[in-house]
C-alpha positions as CSV (number, residue, x, y, z in Angstrom):
1,X,315.0,27.2,142.5
2,X,317.8,24.8,142.4
3,X,319.7,25.2,138.7
4,X,322.1,22.1,137.9
5,X,324.4,21.6,134.5
6,X,321.5,19.7,134.1
7,X,319.4,23.4,133.5
8,X,322.8,24.0,130.7
9,X,323.2,20.2,129.5
10,X,322.9,21.7,125.6
11,X,324.9,24.4,126.1
12,X,327.8,24.8,123.7
13,X,330.6,27.0,124.9
14,X,331.7,28.1,121.4
15,X,328.3,28.2,120.0
16,X,326.2,30.1,122.4
17,X,329.3,31.6,124.9
18,X,332.6,32.1,123.1
19,X,335.5,34.4,124.8
20,X,334.3,37.8,126.3
21,X,334.9,39.9,123.0
22,X,334.5,36.8,120.2
23,X,331.1,35.7,118.5
24,X,328.5,35.7,119.5
25,X,329.3,38.2,122.4
26,X,327.3,36.4,125.1
27,X,329.5,37.6,127.6
28,X,330.3,41.0,126.3
29,X,331.8,42.8,123.5
30,X,335.0,43.7,124.8
31,X,337.6,41.0,125.8
32,X,338.6,43.5,128.8
33,X,335.4,45.0,129.3
34,X,335.3,47.5,132.2
35,X,338.5,46.2,133.5
36,X,340.3,48.7,130.4
37,X,337.7,51.2,130.4
38,X,334.4,51.9,132.8
39,X,330.8,52.1,130.7
40,X,329.7,55.4,129.9
41,X,328.0,57.4,133.0
42,X,325.5,59.3,130.9
43,X,322.5,60.8,132.8
44,X,319.4,61.3,131.4
45,X,318.4,65.6,132.1
46,X,316.7,68.4,130.5
47,X,314.0,70.6,132.0
48,X,312.6,74.2,131.5
49,X,314.5,76.1,128.8
50,X,318.3,75.4,127.1
51,X,319.2,77.8,130.4
52,X,318.5,75.7,132.8
53,X,318.7,72.4,131.1
54,X,322.6,73.8,130.3
55,X,323.1,74.5,134.0
56,X,322.0,70.9,134.7
57,X,324.8,69.5,132.5
58,X,327.4,71.8,133.9
59,X,326.6,70.3,137.4
60,X,326.4,66.8,136.1
61,X,330.1,67.4,134.4
62,X,331.5,68.9,137.4
63,X,330.6,65.6,139.6
64,X,332.1,62.8,137.2
65,X,329.4,62.5,134.5
66,X,331.7,61.1,131.8
67,X,328.4,61.7,128.7
68,X,325.4,63.7,128.1
69,X,322.0,62.6,127.5
70,X,319.1,64.8,126.6
71,X,315.8,65.0,127.4
72,X,313.4,67.0,125.1
73,X,309.9,67.8,126.2
74,X,306.1,66.5,125.0
75,X,305.8,69.8,122.1
76,X,309.4,69.0,120.8
77,X,309.1,65.3,120.3
78,X,305.6,65.7,118.9
79,X,306.4,68.5,116.5
80,X,304.8,71.9,117.9
81,X,306.1,74.8,119.0
82,X,306.3,76.3,122.1
83,X,303.2,78.7,121.7
84,X,300.8,76.3,119.9
85,X,297.6,75.2,121.7
86,X,298.7,72.2,121.9
87,X,302.1,72.2,123.8
88,X,299.8,74.4,127.0
89,X,300.8,72.9,129.8
90,X,303.1,70.4,128.7
91,X,306.7,73.4,127.8
92,X,309.9,72.3,129.5
93,X,307.7,70.0,132.0
94,X,309.2,66.4,131.0
95,X,312.4,67.8,129.5
96,X,314.3,70.5,127.6
97,X,311.9,72.9,125.2
98,X,314.1,73.1,121.9
99,X,312.0,75.6,119.2
100,X,315.0,76.4,117.1
101,X,318.5,76.5,116.7
102,X,319.0,79.6,119.2
103,X,317.6,77.0,121.9
104,X,320.2,74.5,121.0
105,X,323.1,77.0,120.8
106,X,322.2,78.0,124.5
107,X,321.7,73.8,125.1
108,X,325.2,73.5,124.7
109,X,326.8,76.5,125.6
110,X,330.5,77.0,126.9
111,X,330.2,72.6,126.4
112,X,332.7,71.5,123.1
113,X,330.7,69.2,121.1
114,X,334.0,67.8,119.5
115,X,334.5,66.8,123.2
116,X,331.7,65.5,123.7
117,X,329.4,62.3,123.6
118,X,326.0,63.4,123.5
119,X,322.7,61.2,123.7
120,X,319.4,62.7,122.3
121,X,316.2,61.2,123.1
122,X,314.0,62.3,120.4
123,X,311.9,60.1,117.6
124,X,309.5,61.6,115.5
125,X,311.5,64.9,115.4
126,X,315.2,63.3,115.3
127,X,316.3,64.4,112.3
128,X,315.6,68.3,113.0
129,X,317.1,67.7,116.6
130,X,319.9,66.3,115.1
131,X,320.2,69.2,112.0
132,X,320.7,71.4,114.6
133,X,323.2,69.8,116.7
134,X,325.1,69.4,113.8
135,X,324.6,73.3,113.1
136,X,325.9,74.2,116.7
137,X,328.9,71.7,115.9
138,X,329.1,73.7,113.0
139,X,329.1,77.2,114.8
140,X,331.8,76.1,117.2
141,X,334.1,75.3,114.5
142,X,334.0,71.1,114.9
143,X,334.2,69.1,112.2
144,X,331.1,66.9,111.5
145,X,333.3,64.0,110.8
146,X,334.0,63.9,114.5
147,X,331.3,64.2,116.1
148,X,330.0,61.5,119.0
149,X,327.2,60.2,120.6
150,X,323.8,59.0,119.7
151,X,320.4,60.0,118.4
152,X,317.7,57.6,119.0
153,X,315.4,58.2,116.3
154,X,313.4,54.8,116.7
155,X,309.8,55.5,115.8
156,X,308.7,51.6,116.0
157,X,308.6,52.0,119.9
158,X,306.9,54.8,119.7
159,X,303.8,53.3,117.4
160,X,303.8,50.0,120.1
161,X,305.1,51.8,123.1
162,X,304.9,55.6,123.7
163,X,302.7,57.1,121.1
164,X,305.4,60.2,120.5
165,X,305.1,59.7,116.5
166,X,304.0,62.3,113.8
167,X,303.5,61.0,110.5
168,X,302.2,57.0,109.0
169,X,304.5,54.2,109.5
170,X,306.0,54.4,106.6
171,X,306.8,58.0,106.5
172,X,308.2,57.8,109.7
173,X,310.6,54.6,108.6
174,X,311.6,56.6,105.4
175,X,313.1,59.6,107.8
176,X,314.8,57.3,110.2
177,X,316.7,55.1,107.4
178,X,317.3,59.5,105.6
179,X,319.3,59.6,109.2
180,X,321.6,56.4,108.9
181,X,322.2,57.0,105.3
182,X,323.0,60.7,105.8
183,X,324.9,60.3,109.0
184,X,326.8,57.1,107.9
185,X,328.4,59.2,104.9
186,X,328.7,62.3,107.0
187,X,329.5,61.4,110.6
188,X,331.1,58.4,110.7
189,X,331.4,58.7,114.6
190,X,327.8,59.3,115.1
191,X,325.4,56.0,116.8
192,X,322.4,56.9,113.8
193,X,319.8,54.8,116.1
194,X,319.3,53.3,119.7
195,X,316.6,50.8,118.9
196,X,314.8,51.2,122.4
197,X,313.5,47.8,124.6
198,X,313.1,50.3,127.6
199,X,309.9,51.5,126.6
200,X,308.4,48.2,125.8
201,X,309.4,47.3,129.3
202,X,308.3,50.2,131.1
203,X,304.3,49.8,128.9
204,X,304.1,46.1,130.5
205,X,306.6,43.6,128.5
206,X,308.2,41.1,130.1
207,X,312.4,40.3,129.6
208,X,311.8,38.1,127.0
209,X,309.1,40.6,124.9
210,X,311.4,43.3,125.6
211,X,314.6,41.0,123.6
212,X,312.4,40.1,120.9
213,X,310.2,43.2,119.9
214,X,313.6,45.3,120.4
215,X,315.4,43.1,117.9
216,X,311.9,42.9,115.2
217,X,312.1,46.6,115.3
218,X,315.9,46.5,114.7
219,X,315.4,43.8,112.1
220,X,313.1,45.8,110.3
221,X,315.5,49.0,110.3
222,X,318.3,47.3,108.6
223,X,315.5,45.1,106.3
224,X,314.7,49.0,105.2
225,X,318.3,50.8,104.9
226,X,319.0,47.5,102.6
227,X,315.9,47.8,100.5
228,X,316.7,51.6,99.3
229,X,320.4,50.5,98.2
230,X,323.2,52.2,98.2
231,X,325.0,50.9,101.3
232,X,326.3,47.9,102.3
233,X,325.1,46.3,105.8
234,X,328.6,46.3,107.5
235,X,328.7,50.0,105.9
236,X,325.7,51.1,108.9
237,X,325.6,48.2,111.3
238,X,328.4,48.9,113.0
239,X,326.8,52.6,113.9
240,X,323.6,50.4,115.2
241,X,323.1,50.9,119.4
242,X,320.7,49.9,121.7
243,X,319.0,50.9,124.7
244,X,317.4,48.4,127.2
245,X,315.5,48.6,131.1
246,X,316.7,47.0,134.5
247,X,314.3,45.6,136.0
248,X,314.2,44.3,139.7
249,X,314.4,40.7,138.7
250,X,318.4,40.8,139.5
251,X,319.7,37.7,137.5
252,X,316.8,37.4,134.7
253,X,318.3,40.9,133.9
254,X,321.3,39.7,133.8
255,X,320.4,37.1,131.7
256,X,318.2,39.3,129.5
257,X,321.1,41.4,127.9
258,X,323.1,38.3,127.8
259,X,320.6,36.5,125.7
260,X,319.7,39.9,123.5
261,X,323.5,39.9,122.7
262,X,323.5,36.5,120.9
263,X,320.5,36.5,119.3
264,X,321.2,40.0,117.5
265,X,325.3,38.3,116.5
266,X,323.6,35.0,115.4
267,X,320.9,37.5,113.2
268,X,323.6,40.2,111.8
269,X,326.4,36.6,110.4
270,X,323.3,34.6,109.4
271,X,320.4,36.7,107.9
272,X,322.2,39.9,107.0
273,X,325.1,37.8,106.2
274,X,327.2,40.9,107.9
275,X,331.0,40.3,107.2
276,X,332.6,42.7,110.1
277,X,332.8,41.4,113.1
278,X,331.4,45.0,114.8
279,X,328.0,44.5,113.0
280,X,327.9,41.7,115.0
281,X,328.0,43.1,118.3
282,X,324.9,44.5,120.2
283,X,326.0,47.8,121.8
284,X,323.4,49.3,124.0
285,X,322.8,51.9,126.8
286,X,320.9,51.0,130.1
287,X,318.6,53.0,132.4
288,X,317.1,51.6,135.6
289,X,313.2,50.6,135.3
290,X,311.1,54.1,135.9
291,X,308.4,52.0,136.5
292,X,309.4,51.0,139.8
293,X,310.4,54.0,141.5
294,X,307.4,54.2,144.0
295,X,306.5,57.5,145.7
296,X,305.7,55.9,149.1
297,X,308.8,55.8,150.8
298,X,311.4,57.5,148.1
299,X,314.2,57.0,149.9
300,X,314.0,52.7,149.4
301,X,314.1,53.7,145.1
302,X,318.2,54.7,146.3
303,X,318.2,50.6,146.8
304,X,315.9,49.6,143.9
305,X,318.4,51.8,141.4
306,X,321.5,50.3,142.9
307,X,320.5,47.0,142.5
308,X,319.2,47.7,139.2
309,X,322.8,49.0,137.8
310,X,324.4,46.4,139.3
311,X,322.5,44.2,137.1
312,X,323.3,46.7,134.0
313,X,326.6,46.3,134.4
314,X,327.2,42.7,135.4
315,X,324.6,42.6,132.2
316,X,327.7,44.4,130.2
317,X,326.3,47.4,129.7
318,X,328.1,49.8,127.5
319,X,326.5,53.6,129.3
320,X,324.1,53.9,131.9
321,X,321.7,56.3,133.7
322,X,320.4,56.1,137.0
323,X,317.4,57.1,138.2
324,X,316.8,59.8,140.8
325,X,314.9,58.3,144.1
326,X,312.5,61.4,143.7
327,X,311.5,60.2,140.4
328,X,307.8,59.5,141.4
329,X,307.4,62.7,143.1
330,X,308.6,64.7,139.6
331,X,311.5,65.9,138.1
332,X,314.4,64.8,140.1
333,X,316.1,67.4,142.3
334,X,320.1,68.4,141.9
335,X,320.4,66.2,145.0
336,X,319.3,63.9,143.8
337,X,320.4,63.5,140.9
338,X,324.1,64.1,142.3
339,X,323.1,60.5,144.8
340,X,322.4,58.7,141.4
341,X,325.4,59.6,139.7
342,X,326.9,58.8,142.8
343,X,325.2,55.5,143.1
344,X,327.0,54.6,139.5
345,X,331.0,55.7,140.7
346,X,330.4,53.3,143.6
347,X,329.8,50.4,141.2
348,X,332.3,51.6,139.0
349,X,335.1,52.7,141.3
350,X,334.6,51.0,144.8
351,X,332.9,47.3,144.7
352,X,335.7,46.0,141.9
353,X,333.2,44.1,139.7
354,X,334.8,46.1,137.4
355,X,337.8,44.5,137.5
356,X,336.0,40.7,136.5
357,X,334.7,40.3,132.4
358,X,331.6,38.5,133.0
359,X,331.5,37.2,136.3
360,X,328.5,35.7,136.3
361,X,328.9,33.8,133.2
362,X,329.2,29.9,133.6
363,X,326.9,29.6,136.8
364,X,323.7,27.4,136.2
365,X,321.3,29.6,137.2
366,X,322.4,32.4,134.7
367,X,323.5,30.1,132.2
368,X,320.2,28.3,132.2
369,X,317.8,31.2,131.8
370,X,319.9,33.4,128.8
371,X,318.7,29.9,127.2
372,X,315.2,30.1,128.1
373,X,314.9,33.7,127.8
374,X,317.2,33.4,124.1
375,X,314.6,30.6,123.7
376,X,311.5,32.2,124.0
377,X,311.8,35.5,122.6
378,X,313.6,33.1,119.1
379,X,309.1,31.7,119.4
380,X,308.1,36.0,119.8
381,X,310.6,36.5,116.5
382,X,309.1,33.8,114.7
383,X,305.9,35.2,115.2
384,X,305.9,38.1,114.2
385,X,308.0,37.0,111.4
386,X,304.8,35.0,109.6
387,X,302.9,38.2,110.1
388,X,305.0,40.1,107.7
389,X,307.4,41.5,110.3
390,X,307.4,44.6,112.6
391,X,305.8,46.7,110.4
392,X,302.4,44.8,110.1
393,X,303.1,43.9,113.7
394,X,302.2,47.7,114.5
395,X,299.9,48.1,112.1
396,X,297.7,45.0,113.4
397,X,298.3,46.0,117.0
398,X,300.1,42.5,117.8
399,X,302.9,44.3,120.0
400,X,300.2,46.5,121.6
401,X,298.2,43.4,122.5
402,X,300.7,41.4,123.9
403,X,302.2,44.2,126.2
404,X,298.9,45.2,127.4
405,X,298.1,41.3,128.6
406,X,301.6,40.7,130.0
407,X,301.4,44.7,131.8
408,X,297.9,43.2,132.9
409,X,299.2,40.3,134.4
410,X,302.2,41.9,136.2
411,X,299.9,44.1,137.9
412,X,297.1,41.4,139.2
413,X,299.9,39.5,140.6
414,X,301.3,42.8,142.3
415,X,297.3,42.9,143.8
416,X,297.4,39.8,145.1
417,X,300.9,39.6,146.9
418,X,302.1,37.2,144.4
419,X,305.0,40.2,143.8
420,X,306.4,41.7,146.6
421,X,306.5,45.8,146.6
422,X,307.7,46.9,149.8
423,X,306.2,49.7,151.2
424,X,303.2,49.5,148.8
425,X,301.8,46.0,148.8
426,X,304.3,44.7,151.7
427,X,305.3,46.8,154.8
428,X,303.3,48.9,153.3
429,X,304.3,52.9,153.6
430,X,302.6,56.4,152.8
431,X,304.1,58.8,150.5
432,X,306.6,60.9,152.4
433,X,305.8,64.1,152.9
434,X,308.6,67.0,152.6
435,X,310.4,66.3,149.6
436,X,311.7,69.3,147.3
437,X,309.5,68.7,144.8
438,X,310.8,70.5,141.5
439,X,308.3,72.6,139.1
440,X,308.7,74.4,135.9
441,X,308.0,78.2,137.2
442,X,305.1,80.2,134.8
443,X,308.3,82.4,134.3
444,X,310.6,80.1,132.9
445,X,307.4,79.2,130.3
446,X,306.9,83.2,129.6
447,X,310.8,83.4,128.6
448,X,310.9,80.2,126.4
449,X,307.6,82.0,124.5
450,X,309.7,85.7,124.3
451,X,312.7,84.2,123.2
452,X,310.8,82.3,120.3
453,X,308.9,85.7,119.3
454,X,313.0,87.4,119.1
455,X,313.7,84.9,117.0
456,X,311.1,84.6,114.5
457,X,311.1,88.6,114.4
458,X,315.3,88.6,114.1
459,X,315.6,85.8,111.1
460,X,315.1,86.3,107.1
461,X,311.5,85.9,107.1
462,X,311.7,85.5,102.6
463,X,315.0,82.9,103.3
464,X,313.1,80.7,105.6
465,X,309.9,80.6,103.7
466,X,312.6,79.2,100.6
467,X,313.9,76.7,102.6
468,X,310.6,75.3,103.8
469,X,309.1,75.4,100.1
470,X,312.5,73.0,99.1
471,X,311.9,70.8,102.3
472,X,308.6,70.2,101.3
473,X,309.2,69.3,97.7
474,X,312.4,67.1,98.6
475,X,309.8,65.2,100.3
476,X,307.5,64.7,97.8
477,X,310.1,63.7,95.6
478,X,311.1,61.1,98.1
479,X,314.8,63.2,98.6
480,X,316.6,62.0,101.5
481,X,315.8,64.9,104.3
482,X,318.5,65.5,106.2
483,X,319.9,68.2,104.0
484,X,316.8,70.5,103.2
485,X,316.1,69.9,106.9
486,X,319.8,71.4,107.3
487,X,318.9,74.2,105.5
488,X,315.8,74.9,107.3
489,X,317.5,74.9,111.1
490,X,320.2,77.1,110.1
491,X,317.9,80.2,108.5
492,X,315.8,79.0,112.2
493,X,313.2,77.7,111.1
494,X,311.7,76.1,114.2
495,X,310.5,72.9,114.7
496,X,306.8,73.1,114.6
497,X,307.5,75.0,110.9
498,X,309.9,71.9,110.0
499,X,307.4,69.2,111.3
500,X,304.1,70.8,109.5
501,X,306.3,71.5,106.7
502,X,306.2,67.4,106.5
503,X,302.6,67.1,107.9
504,X,301.3,68.6,104.8
505,X,303.2,66.1,102.4
506,X,302.8,62.4,104.8
507,X,299.5,63.2,106.9
508,X,299.4,62.6,110.6
509,X,298.7,59.2,111.4
510,X,295.8,57.9,113.7
511,X,296.1,55.0,115.7
512,X,293.4,52.6,114.6
513,X,290.6,50.6,117.5
514,X,293.0,48.0,118.1
515,X,291.1,46.3,121.0
């Protein structure tokens, strides 16, 4: 495929590109980008008990990680305690098990929260986990105003791509807005939401769909905060962040990041009339594509991850997670985690790419692909707007159907050989034996259950009952729920108890059969 000036004849530099650090930020949100400061190296980690995960965080920090990223197990994400029947077989498996403030205290033991930036990938129970983080910081003597980090808090993509939701969309959106408004007042350095295209892409979306569906969700969140009233758009928009996938098509991914920045800047300036340039900036975290990792010849994943990470850097990411080569087999081993971190460090400190700002800007290929992706995403956004916005698109199954169709088409192209996957359908290999497969031992689960039992016996039961009752009343009265949730976690109420109090008010969401 050859690109020439004819492919970008409609490109206008000031309107469509701008210098790095200038509207519409196609070329990056900062003038000097990585020549002034490298991206944050933020490896996603968490498994078993809080004590085990704390050890892994310290290991990563010792080896040069510059930010924490916490993975939570499925029961924690779904609002169940570790001893709930629905938690059986899942405790500590895909992330760390958190039941009470006691677990959170252990998770960040000897990690000063006033000096570290922490990302927490949590959605349906985001308000509870954020409250626990704030409570731990209080116990460490840290001021709430200095806390830095991100809570994912993107519930719409759960209905679209992951399924880790609890309440109906309206109630879930209310909790999301509660966090945004609360943090705008009390935690001014905290990123109140990380609007995620990552999971949308993992589910099978195309690059254009990842941009469009993520931005559609972003529009819905900004709309919801504005509609509640009390906050000017410029008072909260600068703390909105995004989370994107870095997939296999190297140049398409670079163009994708650039197109997303351009579209968000124009939407915030022209649709929401934001005046602060920081409100126009699309700041994002990137994770390399888990769905591209193979169990066959897993060492090949080292190269895949390096190329995807390099695309994220060329695309101007603000922070980055590089997957471990053994993640198609199990939770990552310590050796694989270190190598994944070293991949980022080699790119940042040895390759020389950090010295140049948007080095591929102006290339006919990149600019043409950026334009094409932006236009395709705009077409999707117009379609979503016509049906009433993102929530309507969730409820009528539009997002889900589009993603499933794209995923099916992608899989058919692999099976036909149109798309090559080395060691799978090209130079086919075998699943390699001999790798250490990390498993969560039964004794770790037993320790978690015993710790939960001890907390329940130790705490003030009357106080717990009182704060949970106040939470229920606040939910019924449509109040901001962050203050009563903070009171609950300080009393050592469990994730399950707090979630159950809200289930009684809001109910649970059951997805309609959309196929």
